[in-house]
ZAZAGU-307192 format. One record per residue: y, z, x of N, C-alpha, C in turn; residue in three letters. Coordinates in steps of 0.02 Angstrom, whole numbers, plus 50000, padded with zeros to 5 digits. Example, Ala and Ser with C-alpha at 12.3 -4.5 7.8 and 13.67 -1.06 7.14 Angstrom:
! ZAZAGU-307192
497165039050660497755039050615498355039050660ALA 498885035450642499475035750684500025039450645SER 
! end
This chain:
! ZAZAGU-307192
562335885351688562015879751654562485876751602UNK 562495870151598562905866651549562725868751478UNK 563225870251437563115871851367563145865351326UNK 562635864351286562595858351244562735860351172UNK 563145856451138563275857551068563075851251029UNK 562695852250975562435846750936562595847950862UNK 562735842550826562845843150754562165843450720UNK 562035848950686561415850050650561495847650579UNK 561135842450561561185839650494561035844950441UNK 560585849350456560375854350406560935859350390UNK 561325861150440561875865950428562545862350421UNK 562555855750436563165851750432563715854650475UNK 563525857050534564005859850580563785858650652UNK 564265858750697564105858050768563915864950795UNK 563325865350825563055871650847562895871550921UNK 562925877450951562695878251020561945877351021UNK 561705872851064560985871551069560665876951112UNK 560225880851082559855886051117559105884851105UNK 558765882051154558055880451144557625886751136UNK 557075885851101556605891451093556335893751160UNK 556225888951204555965890251271556285885351319UNK 556725887951361557095883551407556635880151458UNK 556035882751465555565879551512555155874151478UNK 555235873451412554885868151375555295866251313UNK 555815862451325556245860151270555865854451234UNK 555815854951167555385850351130555775846351078UNK 555655839851077556005835351031555515830351001UNK 555575829250936555165824250900555635819250867UNK 555485812850876555875807450845555395802750810UNK 555565800950748555135796350710555155789450742UNK 554565786750756554525780250788554395774650739UNK 554235768750764554175762850721553505762250686UNK 553515758550630552905756250598552755749450630UNK 552175748850662552065743350708551705737450674UNK 552115733150644551835727050614552265720950631UNK 552845721950664553275716350681553755718450736UNK 554135713750761554635715050813555155720050788UNK 555425724150833555955728850817556605725050807UNK 556935726150749557585722950739558125727150773UNK 558725724550774559265727750812559405734850788UNK 559355735850722559475742450695558965747550719UNK 558345745250731557825749750756557985752350826UNK 558405748650862558565750550931559055756350934UNK 559425757550880559945762650884559655769650895UNK 559175771950855558895778550870558555778950938UNK 558275773450961557965773451027558475775051080UNK 559055771651078559575772651129559905779551120UNK 560025781651058560335788151046559915793751075UNK 559275793851056558855799551077558595798751148UNK 558605792751175558485792051247559055795151287UNK 559665794251263560245797351296560205804851293UNK 560005807551235559925814751229559355817151274UNK 558805813451277558245815151321558485815551393UNK 558885810751414559145810751483559585816851495UNK 560005818551446560445824351454560035830751458UNK 559545831551414559125837551416558755838151482UNK 558505832551508558155832551573558635834651629UNK 559255832351624559755834151675559915841551673UNK 559985844251614560195851251607559615856051618UNK 559025854651590558465859351593557935857551645UNK 557975851451671557485849351721556995844351690UNK 556845839151727556425833751701555735836151679UNK 555475841351712554805843851696554805848951639UNK 555395850151611555445855451560555655852651492UNK 555575846151482555755843051418555165838951394UNK 554955840051332554415836251301554705832251243UNK 554655825651248554925821151198554345817351167UNK 554245818151102553705814851066554005809751017UNK 553775803651021553965798350972553335794750952UNK 553195794550888552555792050863552565784550850UNK 551975781850844551865775050817551485775650752UNK 551775773250698551425773050634551005766650633UNK 550345767550641549905761750643549405761850585UNK 549555765750533549185765350470549715765450414UNK 549785759850379550325759150331550175752950288UNK 550425753050227550305747350182550615740950207UNK 551185741450243551495735350271551045732250324UNK 550715736450363550255733950414549655730650379UNK 549405733850327548845730950290549025724250261UNK 549635723750234549855717450204549915711950256UNK 550185713550315550255708550368549565706250392UNK 549105711050398548425709250419548095704750367UNK 548215706150302547935701950249548215694850253UNK 548855694250270549165687650279548825683850335UNK 548685687250390548355683950446547645681750428UNK 547305685850389546625684050369546645678150321UNK 547145678150276547205672550229547375666150265UNK 547705666750323547905660850362547325658250405UNK 546745661650402546175658850437545845663450488UNK 546115669550498545815674250545545195677250512UNK 544615675650537543985677650505543725684450527UNK 544075687850571543845694250596543885699650541UNK 543515705150547543585710650500544295713250499UNK 544515715850441545205718050434545385723350485UNK 544925728050498545065733450546545215730650616UNK 544845725350634544945722250700545615718550702UNK 545785715250648546445711850644547005716950650UNK 546925722550614547445727650615547525730650685UNK 546975731950718547025734950785547365730050833UNK 547195723850829547505718850873548245718150856UNK 548415718150791549115717550770549525723450795UNK 549265729550786549645735450807549685736050883UNK 549145734350918549165734450992549695729651018UNK 549695723650990550175718551012550885720650997UNK 550995723450937551665725550918551915731250961UNK 551475735850979551675741351024551875738551093UNK 551505733551117551685730351181552375727151176UNK 552515723751121553175720751111553715726151111UNK 553575731451075554055736851068554225739851136UNK 553705741251175553815744051242554235739251285UNK 554075732851283554435728051324555165727651303UNK 555295727651238555985727051214556385733351228UNK 556085739251218556445745551230556535746751305UNK 556045744651345556125745051418556735740951439UNK 556815735051408557385730751426558045733951409UNK 558055738651361558665742151343558785748251388UNK 558355749251437558445754751483558195761451456UNK 557785761251404557535767451375556935770051414UNK 556935776551429556365779651461555795780251410UNK 555185779851433554615781051388554605788551370UNK 554495790151306554425797251288553855800551325UNK 553845807151325553305810851358552635809151327UNK 552625808751260552005807051224552175802251167UNK 551725797351155551825792551102551185792151060UNK 551065796951018550445797150979550415791650927UNK 549815788950917549695784150862549405788050803UNK 549645786550744549435790350685548675790150677UNK 548355784450691547635783950680547235788550726UNK 547555791150778547205795750824547225802950799UNK 547595804150745547695811050722547515811950648UNK 547075807750622546875808250552546565815050537UNK 546155817550583545845824150574546355829650564UNK 546885829450604547415834550598547785833950531UNK 547855827750507548185826750442547755829550386UNK 547105828150388546655830850337546665838450338UNK 546665841450397546675848750402547315851650372UNK 547875848350384548505850850356548505850250280UNK 548245844650255548215843750182547765849150151UNK 547205850750184546755855950158547125862650154UNK 547545864150204547925870350203548415870350144UNK 548725864650130549205864250075548845865150008UNK 548265862150001547885862849939547675870149930UNK 547435873249984547215880249980547785884949962UNK 548385883249984548965887449970549295886049904UNK 549035881349865549325879749801549925875049805UNK 550045872249864550625867749872550435860449862UNK 549795859049852549575852149841548985852249793UNK 548855846549762548315846049713548015839049716UNK 547385838549695547015832249696546955829449625UNK 547105822949619547035819449556546785812349570UNK 546225810649542545965803749546545935801149617UNK 545705805249663545645803049733546295803549772UNK 546845805149738547485806149771547595813649782UNK 547935815349836548165822249847548925821949850UNK 549245826149809549975825949805550275832749820UNK 550875832649849551235838849865551655840949805UNK 551605847449788552005850249734552705851849761UNK 553175847449747553845848449774554155855049751UNK 554045856849688554365862949662554055869349691UNK 553515868649730553215874549761553605876749823UNK 554055872249846554465873849904555185874649881UNK 555425880749879556075882249846556665879049882UNK 556595877749947557175875049984557175867449987UNK 556755864249946556735856949946557425854149927UNK 557685849649968558335846649956558885849350001UNK 558735854650037559255857750079559495853050134UNK 559035849450165559235844950220559705839550195UNK 559535836350140559935830850114560485832950067UNK 560515839450051561035841950007560965839849935UNK 560345839349911560235837249842559845842649804UNK 559965843049740559565847549698558985843649670UNK 558445847249654557855843949627558015840349562UNK 558415843449519558585840249456558985833849466UNK 559445833949514559845827949529559395822349555UNK 558895824249595558435819249622558055815749566UNK 557815819749518557445816849462557895812249422UNK 558535814149414558995810149374559185803649407UNK 559255803749474559525797749506559125794649561UNK 558615798049584558245795449642557715790449620UNK 557515786349669556975781649657556315785149671UNK 555975787349619555345790749628554805786849591UNK 554205787149619553645783549589553365787449531UNK 553365784449471553065787649413552335785449410UNK 551885790349411551175788749410550815793749366UNK 550295791649330549945796049283549615802049317UNK 549475801449383549135806949416549625812149445UNK 550265811349433550755816149458550905821649406UNK 550945827849430551175833349387551925832949376UNK 552275830549427553005830349426553215823749459UNK 553735820449432553935814049462554105814349536UNK 554335820149560554535820649630553945821949677UNK 553375823949651552805825149695552635818849734UNK 552465819749797552335813949840551635814149868UNK 551395808249887550695807349908550575809849979UNK 550055813949986549815816050051549205811950073UNK 548805810050023548195806250036548065801649977UNK 547845795549992547715790849937547065787249950UNK 546725785149897546075781849905546145774949935UNK 545635772849971545615766050000545035762249969UNK 545175756149948544645751749924544235749349984UNK 543675746049970543235743950024543555739050072UNK 544065735350049544385730250092544995732950129UNK 545105739550127545665742650162545425747850212UNK 545805749250264545615754550311545545761250275UNK 545075765250295544975771750264544575776450307UNK 544645782850292544295788150328543985792850277UNK 543415795750294543105800550249543505807050247UNK 543545809850188543925816050179543605820050122UNK 543815826350112543555830250055543715827049987UNK 544185822249985544395819149923544145811949917UNK 543685810149961543415803449960543705799250016UNK 543455793150022543705788650074544425786550057UNK 544865787350107545565785650094545965785550158UNK 546615785950150547075785750207547675790250193UNK 548025792350245548575797150236549195793750208UNK 549615797850176550285795650159550715795850222UNK 551285792350219551715791750278551985798550301UNK 552215802750255552565808850274552125813750312UNK 551495814350291551045819250323550905817450396UNK 550965811050412550805808850480551255812450532UNK 551915812150521552375815150569552295822750571UNK 552195825850513552115833150512551515835250553UNK 550955831850544550345833750579550415832550655UNK 550685826750674550745825350746551245829950779UNK 551805831450745552295836050774551995842950783UNK 551605845250734551295851850739550795852050797UNK 550375846950801549855846950853550145846550923UNK 550695842950931550965841750999551535846351018UNK 551885849150968552475853250983552435860350955UNK 551965861550909551875868250883552195869450815UNK 552115875750789552385877450724553145876850722UNK 553465878350778554195877950784554375874150847UNK 554865869850842555115866350901555865865250894UNK 556165862050942556895862250946557245856950905UNK 557105850550917557505845150888557055840150853UNK 557275837950794556955832450759557495827250746UNK 557355821050765557855815750758557595809650723UNK 558075805350704557905798950672558515796050640UNK 558435790250610558985786950576559165790550511UNK 559785789750488560015793050427559615790650367UNK 559325784650371558925782050315558285786050306UNK 558085790050356557485794050351557615801050325UNK 558245802850319558405809750298558075811550231UNK 558135806950184557785807850120557455801250101UNK 556825801450082556415807450073555995809550133UNK 555955805350184555455806650237555545813450270UNK 556135814850295556235821150331556225827150284UNK 556485826150225556455831550175555735833350160UNK 555305828250154554605829450140554245832550199UNK 554435830350259554135833350319554255840950321UNK 554875842850307555045849950309554635853850258UNK 554615851250197554265854750143553535855850159UNK 553175850550177552465851250189552315855250252UNK 552745854650303552625858350365552755865750356UNK 553295867550322553445874550311552935877850265UNK 552665874050218552165876950172551485877550206UNK 551315872750248550665873050283550675878250338UNK 551255879250369551315883950424551925888450413UNK 551895892950364552475897150348552685901750404UNK 552235902750452552405907050509552895903650557UNK 552965897050551553405893250595554035890850559UNK 554495888350597555115885850567555185878350569UNK 554665874850593554685867650604555275866050650UNK 555695861150635556235859250680556855863650667UNK 557185865850720557775870150714558415866050710UNK 558445860550746559035856250745558825849250721UNK 559195846750672559055840050645559645835550663UNK 559475829650691559995824950710559845818050681UNK 560345814850653560255808350622560795803450646UNK 560585797650667561065792450685561225788250624UNK 561845785850621562065781650565561795774550573UNK 561925770550522561645763850519562045758750560UNK 561765752850567562075747450606562265741650561UNK 562845738750576563065732650543563125727050595UNK 563175720950571563265715150615563875711350592UNK 564375710850636565005707350620565305709950554UNK 565275716650545565595719750488565195719650423UNK 564575717150425564175716950364563485719950377UNK 563175722350324562505725050330562035719550354UNK 561605721250402561135716250428560635714450375UNK 560575707950361560135705750307559915698650321UNK 559285697250306559025690450314559385685650268UNK 559565687950208559895683650160560595681650183UNK 560905685850225561575684250252561535680350317UNK 560935679450342560865675650404561085679350466UNK 561165686050462561385689950520560855695050541UNK 560225693550524559675697950543559355695250607UNK 559295699450657558945697350717558625703250752UNK 558125701750791557755706850827558065707950896UNK 557865713250928558075714450997557855708651041UNK 557245706251030556985700751070557395694451060UNK 557645693250999558075687450987558675687551034UNK 559005693351039559595693951082559405693051155UNK 558855696251176558645695651246558495688351263UNK 558155684851218557985677851230558605673351230UNK 559135675451196559765671651196560165672951259UNK 559915677351303560255678651365560715684751365UNK 560695688751311561085694851310560695700251347UNK 560935702651403560555707651441560455714151402UNK 559885717351412559755723651379560265728951397UNK 560505728851459561015733651480561665732651441UNK 561815726551424562415725051384562315727851313UNK 561735726751284561595729451218561675736951218UNK 561405740151269561455747451274562175749851276UNK 562595746651318563285748651324563655747751258UNK 563535742351223563855741351158563675747051111UNK 563035748951109562825754451065563155761051084UNK 563205762351148563475768751171564225769451159UNK 564555764051144565275764351132565455767451065UNK 564965768251021565085771350955564685777750950UNK 565005783150926564655789450918564065788650870UNK 563525791850886562905790950848562985792650774UNK 563455797050757563525799350688563965794650646UNK 564205789350677564635784550641564285777750634UNK 564425774150579564145767450574564365763150633UNK 563925758950657564075754850715564075747550697UNK 564555743850724564615736750709564475732750772UNK 563945728850770563785724350826564165717850817UNK 564545715850869564885709450867564785705750933UNK 564835699150930564775695150991565335696751040UNK 565925698251013566495699851056566365706351095UNK 566075711351061565915717551096565405716251152UNK 564935711951139564435710351190564755707051250UNK 565215702251237565555698951293565965703951334UNK 566315708351299566735713351334566295718151374UNK 565735720151345565285724751381564995721551443UNK 564835715051439564575711551498565095711351553UNK 565715710051535566245709951585566325716651620UNK 566285722051580566335728751608565765730051657UNK 565155728351636564585729751678564585725451742UNK 564825719251737564885715151797565355718451847UNK 565905721051822566385724351866566085730651897UNK 565765734751856565465740851881564925739351933UNK 564505734451918563985732751967564285730452033UNK 564835726652030565145724352092565425730152132UNK 565625735552098565895741352132565355745552165UNK 564765745852134564255750552159563715747252200UNK 563725740652207563225737252248563215740152318UNK 562615741552343562505744252410562815751152420UNK 562975754652365563245761452369562705766252346UNK 562605771552385562135776752364562455781052310UNK 562095782552256562385786652204562525793752228UNK 563015796952199563165803852216562565808252195UNK 562485813952228561915818352211561915820552138UNK 562505821452109562565823652039563075819352003UNK 562995818551938563495814851899564145818851894UNK 564675815351876565325818651868565295823851813UNK 565575829751825565575835051774565895832851709UNK 566405828451713566745826251652566285822051608UNK 565845818051640565375813951602564855818451569UNK 564595823251606564105827951579564405831851521UNK 565025833951529565365837851477565435833751413UNK 565605827451420565685823151361565015822451325UNK 564485821151362563825820451331563595826951300UNK 563755832551331563555839051305563935840951242UNK 564485837451228564865838551168564615833951113UNK 564025835551086563725831751031563645824351048UNK 563405823051109563285816151132563905811751122UNK 564465813851148565075809851143565045804251195UNK 564655799251179564545793751226565175789651237UNK 565585788951186566215785251194566665788851244UNK 566695795451239567085799251287566805798851358UNK 566135798751363565815798151428565965791351459UNK 565975786151419566145779451444566865779151468UNK 567315782551433568015782851455568055786051525UNK 567635791051536567615794351602567335789551655UNK 566855785351636566595780451683567135775451702UNK 567535773251654568095768851669568585772151718UNK 568715778551708569165782151752568885782451823UNK 568235783551829567925783651896567975776851929UNK 567865771451890567895764751917568605763151940UNK 569095765051900569795763651917570015767651978UNK 569705773451988569885777552046569485775652108UNK 569045770752101568655768552158568105773352179UNK 567905777852134567385782752151566695779852134UNK 566485775152176565885771252162565265775552159UNK 565185780252205564575784352207564515788652144UNK 565075791552123565065795552061564965791152000UNK 565265785252001565165780551946564425778851938UNK 564095777651994563395775651991562955781251965UNK 563045787251990562615792751967562765794651895UNK 563405794251876563595796051807563345790851757UNK 563405784451775563165779251731562405779651723UNK 562065781351777561335781851773561105787451727UNK 561505792651720561355797951672561335795151602UNK 561715789751590561745786651524561305780551518UNK 560885779451569560435773651567560755767151586UNK 561325767351621561685761451643561675761151719UNK 561755755151747561775754051820561155756951854UNK 560595756751819559985759651847559645755051898UNK 559845748651897559565743851945560135740951988UNK 559995740052051560465736552094560355729052087UNK 560885725452076560865718152067560305715952018UNK 560365718051955559855715851907559855708251900UNK 559305705551877559215698351874559765694951833UNK 560005698351780560495694951737561165693851772UNK 561285697151828561905696051866561865689851910UNK 561265687451921561185681751967561525675551938UNK 561865671751979562195665651954561685660551930UNK 561865656751880561415651551854561405645451899UNK 561895644951944561905639451992562015642452061UNK 561825638652110561905640852180562625639352202UNK 563015644552211563715643752231563795643752307UNK 563255644652343563305645052416563605638752447UNK 563405632552426563715626652457564475626352445UNK 564695628252385565415628252371565775633452414UNK 565445639252424565745644452466565815642052537UNK 565305638452562565335635852630565885630652637UNK 565945626252585566465621152589567165624252588UNK 567245629252544567905632552541568055636152606UNK 567545639052638567645642552701567865637552755UNK 567555631552755567735626452804568445623952791UNK 568615622852727569295620652710569805625852732UNK 569615632152723570075637552741570155637852817UNK 569615636552854569665636652927570135631152952UNK 570065625152923570505619652943571225621052923UNK 571315624052864571985625552841572335630552886UNK 571945634952915572245639752962572525636253023UNK 572225630453040572475626653098573065622353079UNK 573025619053021573545614253001574115617652963UNK 574005623752939574495627352899574615624052831UNK 574145619652812574195616352746573635619052702UNK 573815623352655573315626652613573265623552544UNK 573555617652534573575614652467572875613252441UNK 572415610552484571735609152461571355615552447UNK 571475620552488571155627152477571365629952410UNK 572015629652396572275632352333572005628452274UNK 571955621752282571715617652228570985619352211UNK 570565620052263569865621652250569795628752223UNK 570195633252248570165640152224570345640452150UNK 570865636652131571075636552060570525633752015UNK 570175628552040569635625652001569065630651992UNK 568915634352045568385639452040568575644951991UNK 569185647251995569425652551950569405650151877UNK 569595643851867569585640851800568875640551772UNK 568385640151817567685639951796567395646951787UNK 567805651951796567565658851787567255661851848UNK 567425659151907567145661751970567655666252004UNK 567435672052024567865676452063567825674452136UNK 568395672952167568415670652236568615676552281UNK 568165678352327568305683852373568345681152444UNK 568935681752474569035679252542569165685152589UNK 568835684952646568945690152696568825687152765UNK 568925691052816568795688652883568055686752892UNK 567625690152853566915688752859566715682052828UNK 567145679352785566995672952754567205672752682UNK 566895668352644567055667252573566455669052531UNK 566565672952478566035674752431566255672652361UNK 565815669152326565955666952258565495670752210UNK 565795674152161565425678352114565565675952043UNK 565045673952005565155671851935565385677751892UNK 565925676751855566175681951810565895681251741UNK 566105685551693565825685351625565975678851588UNK 566495675151609566675668851576566455662751618UNK 565975663751662565755658451706565495652451667UNK 565725646451685565515640251652565345635251707UNK 564685634351718564465629951772564685622751760UNK 564775620851697564975614051683565655612151712UNK 566075617151720566745615851747566755614751822UNK 566165615551853566125614651926565885607651944UNK 565755603551894565465596951908565935592751951UNK 566575593351940567055589351979567085591452052UNK 566835597552065566855600052134566215598352172UNK 565705596152136565055594852168565095588952215UNK 
! end
């Protein structure tokens, strides 16, 4: 069996991955808060952990991997967006507006991530479906002295968990000195965080031992991970921006509520995304969603390849030039594997690269080597392991114009030239096609015209 090595954020070292149960490898990844379209940065953890999911399925078997990614559908941002809709004239009850908003956003999310070639996780729990489990976990924390109730709020006692800060490498005193913590009169300690908070009559709420209210963000993931994966599971992933405080808080409350378990054994975090060398920001005018790119005609497969070219642990820079280059690569690879059956197994070199801490850049280098060596069947099966070349002749490869009439005309010109031995007109038309970004393929069977990455239909007007 292939040995997988992963960098564990908690130990800050690359470790041999040894699952608790090879017949049920378990992974939890923090999912989106569903109130708006996913921006490009949101797509990075999706692609990173989808690639890991594919590798785990390949190594341990598709039926032996459980991947859970949640939807946060109870959150103050969702409440605020619903209030905006109601203020704009939506007369429905707030709960109904929220349900419609979150349902719609989840549909958008699925459509956008599907376009990136991401497999659906094994389970996608919604936070609102697990409120009971959250309340039960909070009750355990209160009973154990790790949490306390004040003014309808329930807060976690950070100092009750001695290892708090180990994941992010911070001391509690340093956090108080420099971290952004909410100062509130109902807190015993500035670092204590909310597990449960009261809801006014105009906000969503659930009955609890502490009154009508709603859960804090951190308890949601802990409760869902415990219910679906158990006291201990293998991998917990997410963006580096979640390492503190979200993941730090998850560990603390989970280990205190269930001291018999170890929670997650391996922690993995992807780095952040930039656009054209700068942090993505609405104020800089470089903020866009995945759907924005798809609607602009950038294929999801191209987006995926651009992301995979940078190791997940390094900051990634999205540029238009990278997208153009990735499209050219994929056009070439698709032309090589069309009508070719994939090999039964991917190339060992590609698997080895991915098994080395998801070295996707190294795996792509191996795909280039396979393409250059003309090993189309291996290229196809190996690329599919990475979520690439999964469709034969995807729609985005189709030409924007019908080149068949030009191909027929060039074939007729070529037939006549074979008789007259005068190929000047053939060469002239071929040059015009190449200048327009069309790949001209001539064989005994005829003429085939294939639009390349630089195809410009406007340059064909003189040939019409």
